[in-house]
N, C-alpha and C positions, 0 to 999 in steps of 0.2 A: 516240136523237138522232144524226143523221149530220152529218159535217163536209164541206162542199163541197170537192172537188178534193183530198181527203186520204185516206190509207190508215191504218186502225187497225193499230197495231203491237203493242199490249199492253193488257191489262185486268187489274184486280185488284179482287176483291170483298172482300178481307180476311177471308174466311170460313175461319178456322182457329183453332187454340188460342191462348189468350192468350200473348203473348211480349214480351220487352223491346225487340224491334226488329221490323221488317217482313219479315225473311227475306232469303234469298240474292239475290233480284232487286233489292233496294233497298240504297242506301248513304246513311247519315246524313251530312249535310254541315254544317260549322260546329259550333257549340257543342252543339246537341242535335238529335235526330231524332224519330221517332215510334215508338209501340209498338202492339201489338194488344191491344185490350180489347173483349170482347163483339162480335167480328166487325167491328170498325171500327178505323180508324187514328186514334190519339189522340196529341197532342203530349206529349213528355216534359217536362212543366212548363208550365203556362199563363201563367207570368210571364216566359218565356224566348222568345228567337228560336229557332224550330225549322225545320229544313230536311231533306227527304228526297227523294232522286232515284231514278228508275227507271233502273238502270244495267245491266240484263240484256242490253240491246242495245248492243254496244260502240261502234258508229259511228252515232249517232242523227242523222237529217237535221237540219241547222241550222234549216230552216223547219219548225216543229213546233207541236203543240198539246198541252195537258194539260187535263183536266177531271175533276170529281168532285162528288159530292153533299156539300154543306157544311152543317154545323151549328155555330152559334156562339152562346154566351151572353155578350153583351157589347155595350156601346153607346159605348165610349170612342173619341173621335176618334184616328185614326192607329194603330189596332190592328185585329186581325182575322186571318182565315185564308182561304186560297184556293189555286188552282193556280199553278204556276211553270213557266217555260221557260228553256232554255239555262243550266241550273244547273251549277255546279262548285264545288269546295271540298275541304277535308280534314276528316274527322271530328275533332271536339274542338279545332279551331283556328279561333277567332273566328267570323265570319259567313261564309255562303256567298255566291257571286255568282250573280245571276239577275235575271230580270224576274218580278214576282209580282203577284197580286191579293191585297189585304187587305180582306175584307168583314166588316162588323159590322152591328148593328141600330140604329145611331144615327139620329136624325131627319134629319140633313143631312150631306152630304159623307162618307157612310159606305162608299163603295167607292173604293179607291185602286189605281192602277197605278204601281208603283215599280220603278226600277232599283236593285239592291243590288250593291255591289262588295265584294270581300274587304277586311276591315278595318273595315267599317261605314260606307261612303260611300253615302248614300241620295240619290236624285233622284226626286221625284214627277213622273211623266209625264202623269197624268190623274187627276182627282178628280171623282166624280159622286155624285149622290143617287139611290138606287134601293131602294125597299122590296122585301123578299124574305122568303121563308119557309124555315125550316130544312128541309133536304132538297132544296132547289133545286140544280140542276146549274150550276156556274160553270165557264166555259171561258176559257182564255187562249190566243190564237193569235199566232204571229209569222211573218211572211213578208217577207223583205227588210228594209225600213225601217218596216214597219207592224205595230203591235201592236193587237189587238182583244180586248175583253172581252165575253163573252156570258153571259146568264142564261137558262137553259132555251131555248137556241138563238136568243135575241133579243139583238141587239147593244145594249150599254148604254154603251160608251165606246171611243174609239180614240185612239191616239197615232201620229203618222206623221212621217217625216222625221228620225228619231233612232234610230240603232243604235250602241251603244258598241263601239269597236274591241276592247275586252277581253272582250266577250260575243258572239263570233261563232259559237259553237257551245256545246254542253253537253247536259244531259239534262232531260227533263220531270220534274216532281215536284210537291211541295206545300210550302207554307210557312206558318208562323205568325208574325205580327208581334205582339210580346209583349203580355201583360196583358189576356187575356180570362178570364172566370170558368171556362168549360169549352167543349168543342167536339170535333168529330170529322169525319173524311172517310170516305165510302163510295163504292163503285162507281167507282173510278178508271179513267180511260182516257187513252191517249196515242197519238199518231200523227205521221206526217210528211206534208207536202204534196207532191203529185206533181211531179216535175221539180225537186226541191230539191237544189241543189249548192252547195258552199262559194263558188264564184265568183259566185253570185247575190247574195251579201251585199255591200252597199256600206259601206265602212268610214267611220265618223265622222271628219271632218277629213281624209279621204284624197280625192284626185281620183278621179273615176269614169272608168274606162278601158273602151273598147269593144274586145273581143277579136275580131280578124279573122285568118284564116289568112294565112300568108306563103308566096308561091310563088317558089322559086329554081330556075332552070334547069329549069323544067318539073316540079319536084318540090314537093309540099306538105310544109312543115316546121313 
């Protein structure tokens, strides 16, 4: 699956020995992260909020995407698992900050796009109904003020006109919204959109400025 106008920056198949974390390329954020079990990434506790970010690339483009093959056993509203973007936080300290997809197998409103802030401030940006099969690839993209959710490369939801000024950058990763029976992630991929720069991001509640060069005495400054 290819992502238009983007460059793949990292992949992880999780094919390695069982371990209590995902390894050196990853950083657990918030209360709990993920572990390796049977060549898959598995949350550390299915009743907890779990966050793990791919941090091997120090300066990840702010316009980014994350995707993975998701398996979830659970149908409860407002729970589930999926990819996340612009993630930040501190391991063992409350919740992470990010935009995330929470997917479960409920009959209605089973896919949510949520903004999470440090300390547990949640804002749902989009909720849709979409039947899916375990092992489907879910992707979350953010470009400027637009977030898009995809299932197997097909768009299923969008939120536009909102970008939180506290989530202007960060890392791609994955997240569990608590209380599923079981689940895992496989074949993770993340990347950045071509031409992504910090100045492309429009701050929420901030005025939009158009940057133009200033010429003084024949010199560009």
